[in-house]
Structures are given as structure tokens and as C-alpha cells.
TIPAZA-134407 format. One line per field, with one value per residue: y, x, z of N, C-alpha, C in turn; residue in three letters; residue number from 1. Coordinates in Angstrom, 3 decimals. Example, Ala and Ser with C-alpha at 12.3 -4.5 7.8 and 13.67 -1.06 7.14 Angstrom:
TIPAZA-134407
npy -5.690,-2.250
npx 13.190,12.850
npz 7.800,7.080
capy -4.500,-1.060
capx 12.300,13.670
capz 7.800,7.140
cpy -3.300,0.030
cpx 13.200,12.900
cpz 7.800,7.870
aa ALA,SER
i 1,2
***
This chain:
TIPAZA-134407
npy 67.967,66.371,65.158,62.746,63.074,61.462,59.662,57.749,58.485,56.852,56.312,54.343,51.991,49.916,49.173,48.537,46.576,45.193,44.259,42.483,40.543,39.648,38.533,36.457,34.872,34.224,32.698,30.489,29.457,28.744,26.795,24.886,24.213,23.101,20.832,19.416,18.950,17.277,15.048,14.235,13.547,11.323,9.526,9.381,9.157,6.549,3.626,1.633,-1.864,-4.524,-6.898,-10.379,-12.901,-16.279,-19.068,-21.776,-24.928,-25.678,-28.276,-29.874,-29.906,-29.272,-26.829,-23.786,-21.935,-18.692,-15.734,-13.612,-14.686,-17.496,-20.027,-21.987,-24.601,-24.809,-26.224,-24.187,-22.761,-21.058,-20.054,-17.435,-16.472,-14.047,-13.950,-12.493,-12.114,-11.240,-10.271,-9.047,-8.747,-10.600,-13.047,-15.709,-19.282,-22.491,-25.414,-28.536,-31.000,-30.515,-29.488,-26.711,-23.125,-21.326,-18.836,-18.075,-16.277,-15.639,-17.833,-17.933,-19.612,-20.857,-22.039,-24.051,-22.575,-20.088,-19.210,-17.983,-19.850,-20.173,-18.370,-15.076,-13.511,-13.185,-12.540,-13.526,-14.734,-12.478,-12.500,-12.660,-11.157,-13.239,-13.901,-15.756,-16.354,-16.768,-17.168,-18.098,-17.765,-14.709,-12.982,-10.453,-8.182,-6.116,-2.649
npx 0.147,1.559,4.430,5.354,7.800,10.885,9.809,9.853,9.728,8.242,8.477,7.274,4.487,4.760,6.838,10.417,11.183,8.794,8.211,10.336,9.801,7.343,8.086,9.782,7.956,6.175,7.866,8.352,5.745,5.238,7.241,6.354,3.863,4.802,6.135,3.950,2.550,4.378,4.496,1.811,1.677,3.375,1.988,-0.592,-0.571,-0.787,1.246,3.367,2.633,4.337,6.541,7.018,9.220,8.795,10.632,10.460,9.302,5.998,3.806,0.704,-1.564,0.276,1.040,2.555,3.939,4.438,5.709,3.876,1.899,-0.055,0.586,-0.569,-1.136,-3.873,-6.561,-7.172,-4.861,-2.040,-2.693,-2.722,-3.027,-3.694,-2.148,-3.234,-5.751,-9.095,-10.622,-9.289,-6.713,-4.791,-2.093,-2.798,-2.818,-1.871,-3.739,-2.992,-4.145,-6.872,-7.174,-7.519,-7.371,-6.578,-7.317,-5.429,-6.043,-8.838,-10.138,-11.257,-12.109,-11.043,-11.499,-9.441,-9.461,-9.647,-12.100,-14.500,-15.390,-16.115,-16.422,-15.479,-14.628,-16.089,-15.517,-13.854,-10.432,-8.041,-7.379,-4.391,-2.686,-1.068,1.623,2.951,6.309,9.438,11.356,9.968,7.186,5.477,4.306,2.084,2.087,0.013,0.767
npz 10.337,12.974,14.495,16.926,19.507,18.840,17.059,14.058,10.673,7.936,4.475,2.937,2.950,4.770,7.505,7.412,9.292,9.865,7.312,6.869,8.846,7.931,5.442,6.317,7.758,5.684,4.051,5.742,5.952,3.263,2.941,4.793,3.617,1.253,2.253,3.336,0.979,-0.403,1.332,1.145,-1.569,-1.666,-0.050,-1.170,-4.010,-6.411,-6.224,-8.302,-8.981,-7.226,-8.565,-8.532,-9.288,-9.940,-10.102,-9.761,-10.981,-11.193,-10.154,-10.817,-8.129,-6.207,-3.817,-3.704,-1.178,-0.352,1.340,0.760,-0.879,-2.170,-4.560,-7.184,-9.603,-11.803,-13.752,-15.476,-15.546,-13.943,-10.558,-8.366,-5.044,-2.578,0.624,2.585,4.877,4.160,6.232,8.625,7.759,8.593,8.261,6.167,6.385,4.969,5.224,4.865,5.587,5.610,3.149,2.713,2.989,5.869,8.257,10.982,12.994,13.342,12.442,9.819,6.821,3.630,0.273,-1.979,-4.255,-3.300,-2.454,-0.137,2.716,5.471,8.632,9.929,7.752,5.232,2.579,-0.476,-0.856,-2.190,-5.650,-7.463,-10.211,-12.634,-14.758,-17.450,-18.256,-20.017,-18.081,-15.895,-13.675,-13.169,-10.490,-9.625,-7.066,-5.059,-4.438
capy 66.671,66.573,63.905,62.620,63.092,60.166,58.807,57.668,58.618,55.930,56.737,53.217,51.631,48.958,49.431,47.463,45.499,44.421,43.606,41.365,39.527,39.100,37.675,35.252,34.070,33.715,31.626,29.318,28.914,28.075,25.595,23.935,23.726,22.208,19.566,18.731,18.488,16.151,13.925,13.792,12.897,10.015,8.653,9.305,8.723,5.088,3.095,0.490,-3.153,-5.202,-8.145,-11.433,-13.982,-17.629,-19.896,-23.186,-25.575,-26.143,-29.450,-29.821,-30.471,-28.732,-25.419,-23.052,-20.937,-17.590,-14.819,-12.749,-15.335,-18.926,-20.225,-23.370,-24.811,-25.306,-26.582,-22.934,-22.165,-20.743,-19.246,-16.824,-15.914,-13.284,-14.579,-11.535,-12.403,-10.052,-9.824,-8.044,-8.697,-11.585,-13.958,-16.977,-20.442,-23.617,-26.604,-29.630,-32.078,-30.137,-28.901,-25.382,-22.031,-20.974,-17.679,-18.499,-15.265,-15.719,-19.103,-17.883,-20.703,-20.597,-23.200,-23.970,-21.533,-18.814,-18.839,-17.941,-21.003,-19.949,-17.432,-13.668,-12.768,-12.892,-12.276,-14.450,-14.253,-11.697,-13.152,-11.812,-11.434,-14.093,-13.933,-16.746,-15.849,-17.808,-17.388,-18.625,-17.061,-13.427,-12.671,-9.029,-7.867,-4.712,-1.800
capx 0.669,2.519,5.102,5.745,9.253,11.556,9.127,10.527,8.776,8.515,7.841,6.480,3.321,5.147,8.189,11.346,11.172,7.573,8.339,11.247,9.057,6.325,8.745,10.222,6.769,5.688,8.775,8.090,4.439,5.414,8.039,5.446,2.898,5.537,6.334,2.656,2.267,5.263,4.024,0.543,1.950,3.967,0.984,-1.839,-0.374,-0.637,2.567,3.243,2.663,5.628,6.524,7.840,9.488,8.817,11.352,10.161,8.319,4.876,3.071,-0.679,-1.756,1.286,0.807,3.754,3.604,5.394,5.255,2.763,0.884,-0.063,0.589,-0.840,-1.613,-5.234,-6.836,-7.188,-3.528,-1.555,-3.574,-2.042,-3.957,-3.070,-2.177,-3.833,-7.160,-9.912,-11.292,-8.461,-5.372,-3.860,-1.541,-3.523,-1.941,-2.428,-3.979,-3.014,-5.035,-8.240,-7.090,-8.121,-6.581,-7.192,-6.782,-5.244,-6.515,-10.271,-10.609,-11.908,-11.627,-11.176,-11.221,-8.178,-9.649,-9.696,-13.476,-14.869,-16.157,-16.683,-15.706,-15.892,-14.083,-17.210,-15.053,-12.843,-9.055,-7.778,-6.613,-3.297,-2.341,0.100,2.022,3.966,7.453,10.443,12.105,9.091,5.919,5.569,3.112,2.031,1.564,-0.386,1.721
capz 10.743,14.056,14.851,18.318,19.632,18.715,16.081,12.768,9.573,6.830,3.235,2.417,3.757,5.792,7.984,7.013,10.272,9.646,6.014,7.074,9.605,7.032,4.451,7.027,8.041,4.388,3.638,6.580,5.561,1.964,3.192,5.441,2.623,0.345,2.964,3.389,-0.389,-0.706,2.135,0.558,-2.848,-1.390,0.556,-1.933,-5.392,-6.493,-6.534,-9.214,-8.289,-7.097,-9.332,-7.945,-10.233,-9.364,-11.062,-9.530,-11.857,-10.383,-10.613,-10.384,-6.794,-5.283,-3.501,-3.318,-0.160,-0.225,2.412,0.365,-1.709,-2.491,-6.007,-7.553,-10.964,-11.962,-15.153,-16.252,-15.532,-12.597,-9.720,-7.212,-4.065,-1.499,1.945,3.515,5.143,3.896,7.453,9.303,7.191,9.176,7.250,6.041,6.234,4.234,6.044,3.890,6.015,5.236,1.811,2.815,3.527,7.145,8.972,12.369,13.944,13.620,11.877,8.509,5.973,2.202,-0.578,-2.722,-5.278,-2.596,-2.142,1.281,3.173,6.806,9.485,9.860,6.596,4.323,1.207,-0.987,-0.899,-3.402,-6.716,-7.939,-11.606,-12.890,-16.172,-17.805,-19.016,-20.253,-16.840,-14.855,-13.506,-12.491,-9.691,-9.318,-5.743,-4.962,-3.715
cpy 66.907,65.224,63.917,62.635,61.680,59.236,58.852,57.735,57.696,56.417,55.629,52.928,50.707,49.239,48.289,46.297,44.621,43.650,42.365,40.223,38.857,38.144,36.387,34.310,33.464,32.553,30.355,28.656,28.164,26.785,24.509,23.361,22.787,20.849,18.762,18.172,17.277,14.910,13.357,13.047,11.501,9.043,8.429,8.756,7.208,4.694,1.909,-0.822,-3.725,-6.533,-9.135,-12.543,-15.305,-18.540,-21.377,-23.692,-26.121,-27.370,-29.333,-30.530,-29.950,-27.247,-24.807,-21.944,-19.941,-16.630,-13.999,-13.468,-16.853,-19.018,-21.701,-23.418,-25.350,-25.705,-25.346,-22.279,-21.850,-19.818,-18.746,-16.171,-15.185,-14.060,-13.652,-11.826,-11.134,-9.520,-8.709,-8.023,-9.647,-12.478,-15.320,-18.102,-21.520,-24.801,-27.802,-30.770,-31.796,-29.669,-27.578,-24.377,-21.546,-19.749,-18.074,-17.502,-15.470,-16.907,-18.971,-18.974,-20.402,-21.870,-23.023,-22.959,-20.148,-18.372,-18.935,-19.158,-20.734,-18.925,-16.004,-12.915,-12.312,-12.561,-13.331,-13.860,-13.515,-12.521,-12.162,-12.164,-12.262,-14.078,-14.997,-16.065,-17.007,-18.156,-17.981,-17.889,-15.764,-13.149,-11.178,-8.813,-6.415,-3.927,-1.495
cpx 1.758,3.106,5.458,7.264,9.833,10.903,9.891,9.464,9.188,7.794,6.977,5.305,3.679,6.578,9.105,11.337,9.937,7.635,9.223,10.537,8.018,6.953,9.251,9.042,6.212,6.558,8.540,6.758,4.561,6.218,7.168,4.442,3.565,5.780,5.061,2.306,3.110,4.817,2.731,0.779,2.511,2.905,-0.235,-1.633,-0.160,0.792,2.393,3.283,4.081,5.521,7.511,7.983,9.571,9.445,11.022,9.120,7.212,4.239,1.659,-0.818,-0.771,0.998,2.110,3.332,4.747,4.884,4.012,1.642,1.023,-0.074,0.379,-1.292,-3.036,-5.412,-6.812,-5.810,-3.108,-2.534,-2.767,-3.097,-3.176,-3.173,-2.787,-5.324,-7.988,-10.636,-10.495,-7.015,-4.360,-3.297,-2.244,-2.513,-2.652,-2.544,-4.098,-3.960,-6.492,-8.335,-7.849,-7.053,-7.322,-6.505,-6.646,-5.799,-7.978,-10.941,-11.448,-11.291,-11.957,-10.843,-9.879,-8.255,-9.736,-11.098,-13.738,-15.729,-16.847,-15.836,-16.121,-15.451,-15.164,-16.812,-14.032,-11.445,-8.839,-6.956,-5.590,-2.982,-1.053,0.366,3.081,5.057,8.418,11.197,11.280,7.772,6.157,4.239,3.178,1.362,1.153,0.610,1.240
cpz 11.769,14.428,16.315,18.403,19.581,17.694,14.770,11.684,8.424,5.604,2.638,3.335,4.917,6.207,7.558,7.997,10.084,8.330,6.144,7.820,8.723,6.016,5.097,7.264,6.755,3.908,4.431,6.218,4.234,2.111,3.829,4.463,1.615,0.971,3.051,2.013,-0.758,0.057,1.541,-0.748,-2.649,-0.884,-0.343,-3.341,-5.446,-6.858,-7.476,-8.446,-8.256,-7.818,-8.728,-8.976,-9.481,-10.410,-10.917,-10.528,-10.963,-11.021,-10.081,-9.039,-5.767,-5.069,-3.003,-2.344,-0.067,0.848,2.043,-0.375,-1.712,-4.006,-6.292,-9.000,-10.930,-13.421,-16.042,-16.336,-14.114,-11.864,-8.525,-6.330,-2.988,-0.201,2.988,3.659,4.895,5.135,8.131,8.827,7.792,8.069,7.294,5.842,5.423,5.186,5.108,4.290,5.647,3.786,1.752,3.229,4.767,7.730,10.436,13.393,14.345,12.934,10.605,7.654,4.520,1.426,-1.276,-3.871,-4.643,-2.224,-0.638,1.620,4.513,7.559,9.245,8.595,5.624,2.889,0.827,-0.801,-2.215,-4.385,-7.238,-9.381,-11.720,-14.387,-16.367,-18.615,-19.230,-18.971,-15.713,-14.842,-12.750,-11.808,-9.349,-7.973,-5.687,-4.115,-2.321
aa PHE,VAL,GLU,ALA,PRO,GLY,ALA,THR,HIS,TYR,THR,GLY,LEU,VAL,SER,PRO,ARG,ASN,ARG,ARG,SER,PHE,LEU,LYS,LEU,SER,GLY,LEU,VAL,LEU,LEU,GLY,LEU,GLY,GLY,ILE,GLY,LEU,PHE,SER,ALA,VAL,LYS,ILE,LEU,PRO,ARG,PRO,PRO,ARG,LYS,VAL,LEU,VAL,LYS,GLU,LYS,LEU,LYS,GLU,GLY,VAL,ILE,LEU,VAL,ARG,PRO,GLU,PHE,PHE,LEU,ARG,LEU,THR,GLU,GLU,GLY,PRO,LEU,ALA,LEU,SER,ARG,ARG,CYS,PRO,HIS,LEU,GLY,CYS,PRO,VAL,THR,TYR,ALA,PRO,ASP,LYS,GLU,GLU,PHE,VAL,CYS,PRO,CYS,HIS,GLN,SER,ARG,PHE,SER,LEU,GLU,GLY,ARG,TYR,LEU,ALA,GLY,PRO,ALA,LYS,LYS,ASP,LEU,ALA,ARG,LEU,PRO,VAL,LYS,LYS,THR,GLU,GLY,GLY,LEU,ILE,VAL,GLU,LEU,PRO,ALA
i 1,2,3,4,5,6,7,8,9,10,11,12,13,14,15,16,17,18,19,20,21,22,23,24,25,26,27,28,29,30,31,32,33,34,35,36,37,38,39,40,41,42,43,44,45,46,47,48,49,50,51,52,53,54,55,56,57,58,59,60,61,62,63,64,65,66,67,68,69,70,71,72,73,74,75,76,77,78,79,80,81,82,83,84,85,86,87,88,89,90,91,92,93,94,95,96,97,98,99,100,101,102,103,104,105,106,107,108,109,110,111,112,113,114,115,116,117,118,119,120,121,122,123,124,125,126,127,128,129,130,131,132,133,134,135,136,137,138,139,140,141,142,143
***
């Protein structure tokens, strides 16, 4: 075994400089994978529904319009409908003269029960769970 002049002989398999670089790179890779995992967990894991308390006393025939939902009393009890159009997600409005819910973007129309009547939506408005409590009605909004 002949060594070149100025060469350093190492007893281990990897030089200390290469080992240090490898450990730095490994740490950065693990940190990056941890960040990706955290981002994925935040975006993928289901979040609990948001609950909105409605304290107003509703009367039959009156429609309460909130930013995220419509709420009205029916013979079966309170009915909450999402204001998000199933076509492209535009905010649906209430047209009292027609007694319908209308999407101003593409003119989809829905009955007071949220059933699809006309337009490009092709689906009913989403029904939202409603619970009666002593303090009023609680509407559950999807996360």
C-alpha cells in the first residue's frame, strides 16, 4: 500500500468532513419532511364543524338570512340551508317576490325547501344540521 504525498489516512470508512456534510443534509431533509407532514395534516385532517347560535325567535313564513345560511321554520321544524350554490359556490340570495332562492351568478333557482328548480346547479342546496337548545337554535356549518 503506497500513499501519495500529502494524502491523509483515515481509519473510518467516511472522512469527518463528509460525515458532517451528510449529517447536515440529513437534518435538512428531515426538517423538510416534517414541514410537509405538518402542512398535510392541517390541510387533510377533518376539522370539526363550526356552530352558530341563533337567538332570534323564528315565526313560520319568515326567512332568516345569515352570511352562511338561510333559516326558516317548517311544519317539520327548523330548516337551515347553505347559501353556497352547488354549481360554483356563489352566495345564493333570497327572492321574496318569487319565494325562491336564486344564485345571482348563473341564475340557478331553488325552492324554499332548497330543492333544485332550474339553472346549471343540478343539485339541491345543502341542508345543515339544526339543534334546538334553551338558548336558541344551533346551526352546524361544515369546516
